[in-house]
N, C-alpha and C positions, 0 to 999 in steps of 0.2 A: 486383681480380683477374679478375673475369669480363669486364671491358672489355678487358683484355690478351688473354684467350683469344679474344674475338670478333674482335679485330684480326688475330690469327694465322689464324683460320678463313676469313676473307674472301679469296677468290682474287683475284690481280691481273687486271685486264682483259687480254684477248687483245691482243697487239701489232698485230694486223691487225683493224681495226674499221670498221664501216660508218657513214657520216654521210649522213642523208637529209634534204634540204630541198625535195623535190619537192612541188608543190602539186596534183597529180592532174589538172590541166587538160591536155588533149591537142589538138593541131591535127589535125582530120580529114584535111586534105590530106596532111600529112607522114606520118600514120599509114598512109594508103592506099598511099603510095609508099615506105614504110619500107625495104624490101629493095633497091629500085633506088637510093635515096639512099645506101645503105650500101656500094655497090660500091667506091668509092675506099678505104673502110676495109678491105674484104676484101683488097684488094691490099696495103695498108700493113701490116695485122696479119700477113700471111704473111711479108713481108720482115722485119719487126721480130722475128718469132718465130725466124727463123734466127739473127739476131744475139743474141737472148736465150739461145738454146740454147748458143751458144758462150760467152757470158758466164757462164751457170750452170755450165758445165763448168770454166771458169777459176776461178769462185768455189769449186767443190768441191775442186779441187786446192789452191788457196791456203788454204782452210779446213782441209783435212787437215794442212797444214804449220803454220799459225799459230793455228788454233782460232777464227778469225773471218773474216768476209767483208769485204774492203776497202770503205771508204765509197763510192768511185766505182762499183764493181760493184753494191753494194747499192742505190744511188740509181738506177742504170740499170734494174735488175730491178724495183725498186719502181715506177718510172714506167711500165714495161710492164704490170705487174699492175694499176695504176690505170687505164691506158688500156683494157686488156682488159675490166675491170669496166665502164667507161663505155660501151664498144661493146656489150657484152651488155645492159646496162641499156637502151640505145637500141633494140636489136633486139627485146628482149622487151617493149617498150612500158612498161618500169618508169620511164623518164624520157623527156621530150619534146625538149629541145634537141639540136641536132646536136652530137655530141661533137667535141672537138678531137683533134688527131693526136699530141699530145706527152705525154699522161698527167698534165697539170698538175692540181693539186687545185682544187676549186670546182664540180665537176659536181653536179647535183641528187641523184644517187645516187652517192656517192663512197666511197672507201676510204682510211682513215688507216693509215699503216704506220710503226711505231716505228723509230727509228734502229738501226743494226747493233749487236749485242751479242755477246760471246763465246759460242761454242757448243761442245758436246761433240764432240771429234774422232770418237769412236765412232759417234755418231748421224749425223754428217756422212758417214762412210764407208758406212753402211748406209741412207742416206736413201732411195734408190730403193725398196729392199725395204720399209722402214718406211712409205712413202707409199702402198703398194698398197691397203690397206683404205680409206683416205681417198679415193683416186682412184676406187675403185669407187662409193663413196657419192656423190662429186661427179658422176660420170657419170649416176647415177640421178636426182639433183637437176636436172641439166641437161636431162634428158628431161622431167621434170615442168615445168621452167620453159618449155620450148618449147611444151608442150601448153597451159599457162596463157597463153603469149604469143599463141597462135592465138585463144583465147577472148577475150583482152584486145583483140586487133585488131578483132574484131567489136564488142565492147562500146564501145571508144573511137570507132569510126566512127559508131555510133548516138548516143552520148551526148556526145561531145566531152570525155570525162573517163576516167580510169582508176579502176577499183574499188580502194578502199583495201586490201581483203583480198587481191586479186590482186597488187597492187603489193608488199604486205608479204611475201607468199609469194615473189615474185621476189627481193626484197631478201634474204630468208633464203637462197635458193639462191646468190645472188651473193656473200654473205658467206662461205658455206662454200667456194665456188669460190675466192675470193680467198685464204682461209686455206690451202687445199690447195695452190694455186700457190705461195704464200709459203713454205710448209713444204718443198715439193718443190725450190724454187729457192733455198733457204737464206736467205730473208729473216728467218726465225725458226726456233728449234728447238721452239717450242710447237706441239703437234699441233692440227689443226682441231677446233673445238668445235661441238657440236650446240646449245648454249645461246647466247642473245644476251648474257649477262652484263650 
């Protein structure tokens, strides 16, 4: 009987999870020029953000009618969320390789996103309002991540490595950011979590 109760008490993992295979080694040269190297990504993420905003609006309307986001829209928004995570991991020195432009899985600091599932129409309708507290927390964590990134920039230039503690804090911020974006853009109806599960 107690085994049955334990199985019920264990929460399911969040549908948006981080996968970290980073080895903490950093190239001093690419760290030094990190912001300059990212200029093409700044242009690309701006363009893709406009397209994703339209896709999220379409997902919201379709979700209100059907109670779920179509697989194609879900995949498009999920790719953007992965890409955004890869880009921030690169900018924040949480990962070293130059990120791709498509949001394909496999980056050293990556995000796994579960397939589309049915969602409550009521939470879809009020999603923007419901996401406000998470967005405020995400904003605070992003500021923390940028401060850590500045410290990590100096640390990596001197040592050629990233501090595990700083990298793990960055990953925590990236995870919360990805979960918040996923919640806001209807990838999941599960609210962002403070725990790693």
